[in-house]
Every structure is written in structure tokens, then in C-alpha cells.
C-alpha positions as CSV (number, residue, x, y, z in Angstrom):
1,M,30.1,-181.1,25.1
2,S,27.7,-179.9,27.7
3,P,27.2,-176.2,28.5
4,T,29.3,-176.6,31.6
5,A,32.2,-178.4,30.0
6,S,35.6,-177.1,29.2
7,P,35.4,-174.1,26.9
8,S,38.3,-174.4,24.5
9,T,36.8,-177.0,22.2
10,A,34.1,-174.5,21.2
11,S,34.5,-172.6,17.9
12,P,32.9,-169.3,19.0
13,S,35.1,-166.3,19.6
14,T,34.3,-166.3,23.3
15,A,35.6,-167.3,26.7
16,R,33.4,-169.1,29.1
17,P,32.8,-166.9,32.2
18,F,31.4,-168.4,35.3
19,D,27.7,-168.2,36.0
20,G,26.3,-167.7,39.5
21,A,26.7,-171.4,40.3
22,G,30.4,-171.3,39.4
23,R,29.8,-173.1,36.1
24,S,31.7,-172.3,32.9
25,L,29.6,-170.8,30.1
26,S,30.5,-169.2,26.8
27,R,28.6,-166.2,25.3
28,R,26.9,-168.5,22.9
29,G,26.7,-171.3,25.4
30,F,24.8,-169.0,27.7
31,L,22.0,-168.7,25.3
32,A,21.3,-172.4,25.5
33,A,21.7,-172.7,29.3
34,T,19.7,-169.8,30.7
35,G,16.5,-171.8,30.9
36,A,13.6,-169.8,32.2
37,G,15.8,-166.8,32.7
38,A,16.5,-165.4,29.3
39,A,16.0,-167.4,26.1
40,A,12.7,-168.9,27.3
41,V,11.3,-165.4,27.2
42,W,10.9,-165.7,23.5
43,L,11.0,-169.4,23.0
44,G,7.8,-169.7,25.0
45,G,5.8,-169.0,21.9
46,A,6.9,-165.7,20.4
47,A,9.1,-167.3,17.9
48,A,6.3,-168.8,15.8
49,S,4.1,-165.8,16.0
50,S,6.8,-163.3,15.2
51,A,7.9,-165.3,12.2
52,T,4.4,-165.6,10.9
53,A,3.7,-161.9,11.5
54,A,6.5,-161.0,9.2
55,V,4.8,-162.8,6.3
56,P,1.3,-161.7,5.8
57,G,-0.5,-164.1,3.4
58,S,1.8,-166.2,1.2
59,P,5.5,-165.8,1.8
60,R,7.5,-164.1,-1.0
61,P,9.1,-166.6,-3.4
62,L,12.8,-166.8,-3.7
63,G,14.3,-163.8,-5.3
64,S,11.4,-161.4,-4.8
65,G,11.0,-158.5,-2.3
66,H,13.8,-156.0,-1.9
67,G,16.9,-156.7,-3.9
68,S,20.5,-156.7,-2.8
69,R,20.7,-152.9,-2.4
70,G,17.5,-152.7,-0.5
71,S,18.5,-155.6,1.7
72,E,21.9,-154.1,2.4
73,S,20.3,-150.7,3.2
74,A,17.9,-152.4,5.6
75,A,20.7,-154.4,7.3
76,L,22.8,-151.2,7.8
77,G,19.7,-149.5,9.3
78,F,19.4,-152.3,11.8
79,L,23.1,-152.0,12.7
80,R,22.7,-148.3,13.3
81,S,19.5,-148.8,15.3
82,A,21.4,-151.3,17.5
83,A,24.1,-148.8,18.1
84,D,21.6,-146.0,18.9
85,A,19.2,-148.1,21.0
86,Y,19.8,-146.1,24.2
87,P,20.5,-142.5,23.2
88,A,19.6,-141.1,26.6
89,V,22.6,-142.8,28.2
90,N,24.9,-143.3,25.3
91,S,25.4,-140.0,23.6
92,G,29.2,-140.5,22.9
93,P,31.2,-143.7,22.8
94,R,28.8,-146.6,22.7
95,L,28.3,-150.3,21.8
96,A,25.5,-151.9,19.9
97,Q,23.1,-154.3,21.6
98,S,23.8,-157.7,20.0
99,Y,20.4,-159.3,19.9
100,A,16.8,-158.2,19.7
101,D,15.1,-157.9,23.1
102,E,13.1,-161.1,22.5
103,L,16.2,-163.2,23.3
104,G,16.1,-162.0,26.9
105,L,19.6,-160.7,27.2
106,F,18.4,-157.1,27.6
107,S,21.0,-154.6,26.5
108,T,24.0,-157.0,26.3
109,A,26.6,-156.0,23.7
110,F,29.2,-158.6,22.8
111,V,32.5,-157.2,21.6
112,Y,32.7,-159.8,18.8
113,D,29.4,-158.5,17.4
114,N,30.5,-154.9,17.7
115,A,33.7,-155.6,15.9
116,L,31.8,-157.1,13.0
117,A,29.4,-154.1,13.0
118,I,32.4,-151.7,12.7
119,C,33.7,-153.7,9.8
120,A,30.4,-153.9,8.0
121,L,29.7,-150.2,8.4
122,L,33.2,-149.4,7.0
123,S,32.6,-151.7,4.1
124,A,29.4,-149.8,3.1
125,R,30.9,-146.4,2.4
126,R,34.1,-144.6,1.7
127,G,35.5,-142.4,4.5
128,V,34.6,-142.8,8.1
129,D,31.1,-144.0,9.0
130,P,30.1,-142.1,12.2
131,H,28.5,-145.1,13.8
132,A,31.7,-147.2,13.1
133,R,33.7,-144.5,14.8
134,A,31.3,-144.3,17.8
135,L,31.5,-148.1,18.3
136,G,35.3,-148.0,18.0
137,D,35.4,-145.3,20.6
138,G,33.1,-147.5,22.7
139,L,35.6,-150.3,22.6
140,L,38.4,-147.9,23.6
141,F,36.3,-146.6,26.5
142,A,35.7,-150.1,27.7
143,Q,39.3,-150.9,27.5
144,D,40.4,-147.8,29.3
145,H,37.8,-147.9,32.0
146,D,37.6,-151.6,33.1
147,P,36.5,-151.6,36.8
148,D,39.1,-154.2,37.8
149,F,42.0,-154.3,35.3
150,A,44.3,-151.8,33.5
151,D,46.0,-154.3,31.2
152,G,44.3,-153.6,27.8
153,R,41.8,-156.4,28.0
154,L,38.2,-156.3,26.9
155,R,35.4,-158.4,28.5
156,Q,33.1,-160.7,26.5
157,A,30.2,-158.3,26.8
158,Y,29.0,-155.1,28.3
159,N,25.6,-153.6,29.3
160,V,24.7,-150.6,27.2
161,G,21.2,-149.6,28.4
162,P,18.9,-149.6,31.4
163,Y,16.7,-152.5,32.2
164,T,15.2,-154.4,35.1
165,F,16.8,-157.8,35.7
166,Y,14.9,-161.0,36.3
167,D,15.2,-160.7,40.0
168,G,13.6,-157.3,40.0
169,S,16.8,-155.3,40.5
170,P,17.1,-152.1,38.3
171,Q,20.1,-151.7,36.1
172,P,20.0,-148.0,35.3
173,D,23.3,-147.4,33.4
174,G,24.4,-147.4,29.8
175,L,27.9,-148.3,28.8
176,V,29.2,-145.8,31.3
177,R,28.4,-146.7,34.9
178,A,27.5,-144.0,37.4
179,D,31.1,-144.3,38.8
180,G,32.6,-143.7,35.4
181,A,33.7,-147.4,34.9
182,A,32.7,-149.5,31.9
183,N,29.4,-151.4,32.6
184,V,30.7,-155.0,32.3
185,G,28.1,-157.7,31.8
186,W,28.3,-159.3,35.3
187,Q,24.6,-159.9,35.5
188,F,24.9,-162.8,33.0
189,G,28.5,-163.7,33.9
190,F,30.1,-162.3,30.7
191,L,33.3,-161.4,32.5
192,G,35.8,-163.5,30.8
193,T,38.3,-162.5,28.1
194,A,38.9,-164.8,25.1
195,V,41.6,-164.5,22.5
196,G,38.9,-164.4,19.7
197,D,37.0,-161.8,21.6
198,M,40.2,-159.7,21.8
199,A,41.4,-160.3,18.2
200,W,38.2,-159.3,16.5
201,P,38.0,-155.8,18.2
202,G,41.7,-155.5,17.4
203,I,41.0,-156.2,13.7
204,A,38.1,-153.7,13.8
205,L,40.3,-151.0,15.4
206,V,43.1,-151.5,12.9
207,Q,40.5,-151.2,10.0
208,L,39.1,-148.1,11.7
209,Y,42.6,-146.6,12.0
210,E,43.1,-147.1,8.3
211,R,40.2,-144.7,7.7
212,T,40.5,-142.3,10.6
213,R,44.3,-142.2,11.0
214,D,43.4,-141.6,14.7
215,R,46.4,-143.0,16.6
216,R,44.1,-144.0,19.5
217,H,42.6,-146.7,17.4
218,L,45.9,-148.2,16.6
219,D,47.2,-147.9,20.1
220,G,44.1,-149.6,21.5
221,A,44.7,-152.5,19.0
222,V,48.3,-152.8,20.1
223,R,47.3,-153.0,23.7
224,I,44.9,-155.9,22.8
225,A,47.7,-157.7,21.0
226,E,50.1,-157.2,23.9
227,W,47.5,-158.8,26.2
228,I,47.1,-161.8,23.9
229,V,50.9,-162.4,23.8
230,D,51.4,-161.8,27.5
231,R,48.5,-163.9,28.8
232,T,47.9,-166.6,26.2
233,T,51.1,-167.7,24.5
234,S,50.9,-171.5,24.8
235,A,53.6,-173.6,26.3
236,F,51.9,-176.8,25.2
237,P,53.1,-179.0,22.3
238,L,50.5,-177.8,19.8
239,G,51.6,-174.2,20.4
240,G,49.6,-171.2,19.3
241,Y,47.6,-169.0,21.7
242,T,45.4,-170.5,24.4
243,F,41.7,-169.7,24.9
244,G,42.0,-166.8,27.3
245,V,40.9,-166.3,30.9
246,N,37.6,-166.9,32.7
247,G,35.7,-164.4,34.8
248,A,38.0,-165.1,37.8
249,D,41.1,-164.2,35.6
250,E,42.2,-167.8,35.6
251,S,43.9,-169.0,32.4
252,I,42.2,-171.5,30.2
253,P,44.7,-173.8,28.6
254,N,42.7,-175.1,25.6
255,G,43.3,-173.8,22.1
256,S,40.8,-172.9,19.4
257,T,41.6,-173.0,15.6
258,E,39.2,-170.2,15.0
259,H,40.9,-168.0,17.6
260,N,44.3,-168.6,16.2
261,I,43.0,-167.7,12.7
262,D,41.7,-164.5,14.2
263,V,45.1,-163.7,15.8
264,T,47.0,-164.6,12.6
265,A,44.9,-162.0,10.7
266,F,45.1,-159.4,13.5
267,F,48.8,-159.5,14.1
268,T,49.4,-159.5,10.3
269,L,47.4,-156.3,10.0
270,L,49.3,-154.7,12.8
271,H,52.6,-155.4,11.0
272,Q,51.2,-154.1,7.7
273,V,50.1,-150.8,9.1
274,G,53.4,-150.1,10.8
275,A,52.9,-151.2,14.4
276,G,56.1,-153.2,14.4
277,R,57.9,-156.3,12.9
278,R,57.3,-158.2,16.1
279,W,53.7,-158.7,15.1
280,K,54.7,-160.5,11.9
281,E,56.7,-163.0,14.1
282,S,53.8,-163.3,16.6
283,A,51.4,-164.0,13.8
284,K,53.6,-167.0,12.8
285,V,52.9,-168.6,16.2
286,A,49.2,-168.5,15.6
287,R,49.5,-169.7,12.0
288,A,51.6,-172.7,13.0
289,F,48.8,-173.8,15.3
290,V,46.2,-173.4,12.6
291,E,48.2,-175.4,10.1
292,R,48.5,-178.3,12.6
293,M,44.7,-178.5,12.7
294,W,44.5,-179.2,8.9
295,E,43.2,-182.6,7.8
296,P,44.4,-183.0,4.2
297,A,42.6,-186.2,3.6
298,G,39.2,-184.7,4.4
299,G,40.0,-181.1,3.3
300,Y,38.9,-179.4,6.5
301,F,40.2,-177.9,9.7
302,Y,39.7,-179.5,13.2
303,T,38.2,-177.3,15.9
304,G,41.2,-177.2,18.2
305,T,42.5,-178.9,21.3
306,N,41.2,-179.5,24.8
307,D,44.6,-179.8,26.5
308,G,47.2,-178.3,24.1
309,T,48.5,-181.8,23.3
310,E,45.8,-183.8,21.5
311,I,43.7,-182.5,18.6
312,N,39.9,-182.5,19.2
313,R,38.6,-184.1,16.0
314,A,34.8,-183.8,16.5
315,P,32.5,-182.0,15.9
316,L,33.7,-180.1,12.9
317,P,32.5,-176.5,12.9
318,L,32.1,-174.1,10.0
319,D,34.1,-171.1,11.3
320,P,37.6,-172.5,10.8
321,Q,36.7,-173.4,7.3
322,T,35.4,-170.0,6.2
323,W,37.8,-167.8,8.2
324,S,40.9,-169.9,7.2
325,W,40.4,-168.8,3.6
326,L,39.6,-165.1,4.5
327,A,42.7,-164.9,6.7
328,L,45.2,-167.1,5.0
329,R,44.1,-167.1,1.3
330,E,46.2,-170.2,0.8
331,K,45.3,-172.4,-2.2
332,R,46.2,-175.6,-0.3
333,Y,43.5,-174.9,2.2
334,A,40.9,-173.6,-0.3
335,K,38.9,-176.8,-0.5
336,A,37.8,-176.3,3.1
337,L,35.1,-174.0,1.7
338,D,33.9,-176.7,-0.7
339,W,33.9,-179.2,2.2
340,A,31.8,-176.8,4.3
341,A,29.3,-176.1,1.5
342,G,28.7,-179.8,1.1
343,A,29.1,-181.4,4.5
344,L,27.3,-178.7,6.4
345,A,24.5,-178.0,3.9
346,A,21.1,-177.5,5.4
347,R,17.6,-176.6,4.0
348,D,14.9,-175.4,6.4
349,V,11.4,-175.9,4.9
350,A,8.2,-175.2,6.7
351,G,6.3,-178.3,7.8
352,P,8.3,-180.5,10.1
353,A,7.4,-180.1,13.8
354,T,10.9,-178.9,14.7
355,S,11.0,-176.2,12.0
356,Q,10.0,-172.7,13.0
357,M,9.7,-171.5,9.4
358,P,6.4,-169.8,8.5
359,A,4.0,-171.7,6.2
360,G,5.3,-172.0,2.6
361,A,8.7,-170.6,3.3
362,A,12.1,-172.3,2.8
363,V,15.7,-171.2,3.3
364,S,18.9,-173.0,2.3
365,G,22.5,-172.5,3.6
366,V,24.8,-174.2,6.1
367,T,24.6,-175.1,9.7
368,F,27.0,-174.6,12.6
369,S,28.8,-178.0,12.7
370,S,28.7,-181.6,11.7
371,A,26.9,-182.4,14.9
372,S,24.1,-179.9,14.2
373,L,22.8,-182.1,11.4
374,E,22.2,-185.1,13.7
375,S,21.2,-183.4,17.0
376,T,18.1,-184.3,18.9
377,A,18.9,-181.8,21.8
378,R,16.2,-179.7,23.5
379,Y,16.6,-176.2,24.8
380,N,13.9,-174.8,27.0
381,D,11.7,-177.8,26.1
382,I,12.0,-177.0,22.4
383,Q,13.6,-179.6,20.2
384,V,16.2,-178.4,17.8
385,H,15.8,-178.6,14.0
386,P,18.6,-180.6,12.4
387,Q,18.0,-178.8,9.1
388,G,18.0,-175.3,10.7
389,V,20.2,-172.9,8.8
390,W,22.8,-170.9,10.7
391,L,22.4,-167.6,8.9
392,E,25.5,-166.0,10.4
393,G,27.6,-168.9,9.0
394,T,25.8,-168.9,5.7
395,A,26.7,-165.2,5.3
396,Q,30.3,-166.1,6.3
397,L,30.5,-168.7,3.6
398,A,29.1,-166.2,1.0
399,T,31.8,-163.8,2.1
400,A,34.5,-166.4,1.7
401,F,33.4,-167.6,-1.7
402,A,33.2,-164.0,-3.0
403,D,36.7,-163.5,-1.8
404,R,38.1,-166.7,-3.2
405,G,36.9,-166.0,-6.7
406,S,37.5,-169.4,-8.2
407,R,35.3,-170.6,-11.1
408,G,31.7,-170.6,-10.0
409,D,32.4,-168.9,-6.7
410,K,30.7,-165.6,-7.6
411,A,27.5,-167.5,-8.4
412,R,27.8,-169.5,-5.1
413,A,28.3,-166.3,-3.1
414,Q,25.3,-164.6,-4.7
415,A,23.1,-167.6,-4.2
416,L,24.0,-167.8,-0.5
417,S,23.5,-164.1,0.0
418,E,20.1,-164.4,-1.7
419,Q,19.1,-167.1,0.8
420,V,20.1,-164.8,3.6
421,R,18.0,-162.0,2.0
422,V,15.0,-164.4,1.9
423,A,15.4,-165.0,5.7
424,Q,15.8,-161.3,6.3
425,Q,12.4,-160.7,4.7
426,V,10.4,-163.5,6.3
427,L,12.0,-164.0,9.8
428,G,12.3,-161.9,12.9
429,G,9.2,-159.7,12.5
430,G,7.6,-158.2,15.6
431,Q,10.9,-157.9,17.5
432,H,12.4,-155.0,19.4
433,L,15.6,-153.1,20.3
434,G,15.7,-151.3,23.6
435,G,11.9,-151.6,23.8
436,S,11.4,-150.0,20.4
437,P,9.8,-152.0,17.5
438,L,12.1,-153.1,14.7
439,P,10.8,-152.8,11.1
440,A,10.3,-156.0,9.3
441,G,13.1,-157.0,6.9
442,G,15.9,-155.3,8.6
443,G,18.2,-157.4,10.8
444,V,19.1,-161.0,10.0
445,V,18.2,-163.6,12.6
446,A,20.9,-165.9,13.9
447,A,19.2,-169.1,12.7
448,S,16.2,-170.0,10.7
449,S,15.0,-172.4,13.4
450,L,16.4,-173.4,16.7
451,I,19.7,-175.3,16.1
452,D,22.2,-177.1,18.3
453,T,25.8,-176.4,17.6
454,G,27.2,-179.6,19.0
455,F,29.2,-177.7,21.5
456,G,26.5,-177.5,24.2
457,F,24.6,-174.4,23.1
458,G,22.1,-173.3,20.5
459,Y,21.2,-170.5,18.1
460,F,17.8,-168.9,17.9
461,Q,15.5,-167.1,15.5
462,V,16.3,-163.6,16.8
463,Q,17.7,-160.6,14.9
464,H,21.4,-160.5,15.5
465,V,24.1,-157.9,14.9
466,G,26.7,-160.5,14.0
467,A,24.6,-162.3,11.4
468,T,23.5,-159.0,9.9
469,S,27.1,-157.7,9.7
470,W,28.3,-160.8,7.9
471,H,25.4,-160.4,5.5
472,V,26.5,-156.9,4.6
473,M,30.1,-158.0,4.1
474,G,29.0,-161.0,2.1
475,S,26.8,-159.0,-0.1
476,R,29.6,-156.5,-0.8
477,G,32.4,-159.0,-1.2
478,A,34.3,-157.5,1.7
479,N,37.0,-159.2,3.7
480,P,37.6,-157.9,7.2
481,F,40.7,-159.9,7.8
482,V,42.9,-158.2,5.2
483,R,44.2,-154.7,4.7
484,D,42.0,-152.8,2.2
485,G,39.5,-155.7,2.4
486,L,36.7,-153.3,3.4
487,S,37.4,-150.7,0.7
């Protein structure tokens, strides 16, 4: 699928807003399609130098360096730094910048990443983490102060700090614009609203409500759920909830397995915390769609549907396999994790021309999809590495194995988390947040080397709130999809 193709086959929790030329792009798809605008800022040569700078002399062998506690502490420090990147303009409710500056998206804060950060921060301590509360309040502010709508929606992403755009125009505001409205990410076209991008903040707000007992958090989650039901309930044969709306507020009819997994978990949580029986029934709509995507002969879930009628059978992404266990916990679907661990396995070793690993280093894990392993795509004149490791997904798989708890799963989860720790130590050095340098060994980069997802976009070796959050949860055996899963 090209970056301008229909969005709903894509696994990521995003809608595809329109770019300046009227083309449809997802949050992740954008990162592959910006060309000289954004991603090329760091791909032009900073990737190799920053990775090498993080590993003076010989790289640390597997298992050395800071252990799991030190790794977790450093990861949490990165998440808090991302939330506090612009203190002069975000003294109250705020959102975390999603990627290090080197990606070229400036202060873009994706709501999916922020939902993950809330969950990771809550998993790391009892009581209420003040940064988790601040990010939750940032989501509520964005929901209550949309410049165009008052229906409970969230956009894909927001700007959270000042910068000068590529055309030389100054962008002076933080999350709160000068007129008091939420600073939606119009510069990059992140104006759409996707079901997954709604469900994840909903999950985070419910989990936050469980700690704070602040009714605002639950009420915000209910408004999100109402928007999903009102705007995306599918009338097509495969049912479930459709993808969402684009930046022009036009409905996108396609359906995502991943999104419907998110909704199943979200609506179930709402029912469990007392928001109403209707959410139990609404969760069944999403779950029925997910179950239709199951391939029993292969032991995996398909990605979704392009038209609501026919199942899209390729490529096969990781997310539906890992999240299906975390949300459903059904033994009949448990082998999806084993399929993912084998079919999507990748090992990135320094040496091949397409690898961006520093000399002597290696990282193992999983990649994004079945197509990633065979891709010869190029982004910004850089060829992807078929054995690049998707570190966000590797941490997801660690989280799922830790939660499943079958024979050998604990060891599998620990081994995967250890690989992410190795990447945390040796990749992403010399990067910045809000112009300030990041310490080495803090945030986890999205991918060990440039990878192609098979859905028309790539992942890069840049420190990422999403990957770091999943690493924290995987290390702690936390499950954001279930009640008490973060305690």
C-alpha cells in the first residue's frame, strides 16, 4: 500500500489526515512520506553518527550495562522529559512530544503515544504519578478546546512547543494557542480522528480515573466512547467500528483489527468501572469484528478490511497478534503470540550496508509485519533493512508474553525486554527534545534500523515515547488493557 492509499488497511492506531496536496496520510505514514521536509533532517547522516556516538569504543555485550531497574528508571526519565520539554508554555495540562527532535516533527505530540505514556507512568508507582495526571489533563484540555468541534473527539496529534516551520513561519504556542484553543497539528496535516487514536486515550483516562477518582477523567473517556459509537459504528457486513474520519471530517469506511481490539478493551473497562451496561454491549460489536479476522489454520489475525466486506489478508502485522492477547486473554487465540515470535522474528547485526547498527552491536526481536522482512523500499534515498527490529513491537510482545504466563513465557518476555535494553543503551545517542540534549541510554528508539512496515511508511532510529512506554510496561509485566493491569 502506498503512503497515499486508503488508510484502513493499516495497523497503526491512526487516521490518515490530508496533507497539503490533498493526499491521505497516517501518523506513521507521514514519517515515510515527508521527504526533504521532516524525516530527511536526520536521515541525511545523523543516524549513523548518533548511533556511533552512543557507543564509545566497543559496544557493551548482551546483558551488560544498567540492569532492568536502571533501564526502567532511565526510560521513565525520558517520558517525563518528553512531558516537560516546553515548561515555559506548558505549566499546567500538557502533552509529551512523541519523538526526539531529530525526526523533524518538531513538537508534535501524538495522542496514542501520550496514552501509552500515562499507562507506563501509572504502572511504575502506586498512587497517582503527577506526570500521568498532567498528560491526562492535557488530553481533556484538547478534547474540551478543539478549535472546530465540540463532540468529544481528539485529533491525531497536537503541537506542544514553539518552533519555526520549514517554510520559515514561526509557531509560537504550546498546547494552548493564544486564542485559548488546543493547538492541533495542522502544519503536518494531523487533523483526522481514528478509532484507535480515540480508544487509547480512553483507556488511559479510565486507568487514570481508577487512581485519581477524578470524575473528569471518566467523563472524558465516556465522551470519547460516545463519539466512537456515534461516528464509526459500521453498517458493512463485517461489522465492528470503522476507521474514523479524515481531516475534512469525512468518514473512512475501512475497518482495522487493531482498532477494534482497542475498542473491545476500552468499552469493557468502561463497563467494569461503572460507566454503564451499554458499554458491555458495545464492546461485543468490536469483539465480533476481531473474531472474524482470526485465521485458525495459521494461528494469526488478519489486519482488517478495505471495504467492510472483504478481509484484507496481507500483509500480516504484529499489533493484532500482541494486543489480541492483552485485550481478550482467550486461550483459543493464544497461539497468535507464538506465530508472531516466529514469523516476524528479526535480528539486526552491524555489517550489512542497510543496517544502521554501530560496529559490533546486534539486537534481536520482531519486525512490524510479514512484508517488512522482504521489503526493498527506500525512504529519503535510504534503503530499508529487512532485518531491522521494530522495538516498539518487540516490547509489545514482551508485554504479551509476560501477561500470558504459559510455560516458558516469563523467560521469553525477559529475553525480549533484555534486547530492548541493549538497544536503549547503544542507539539514539546525541538526540534532543525541545532543543535540549537527551542523555544516552534513556528513551528507546522506534526501530534499530530503518524498516518498511509494508503499509507504505517506515520506522526510524529515533527515540520514541511509544516504544519507551511499551518497554516500561513490558519490563514490569503490566497490561494497560485490563482493569488493575497497571497495579
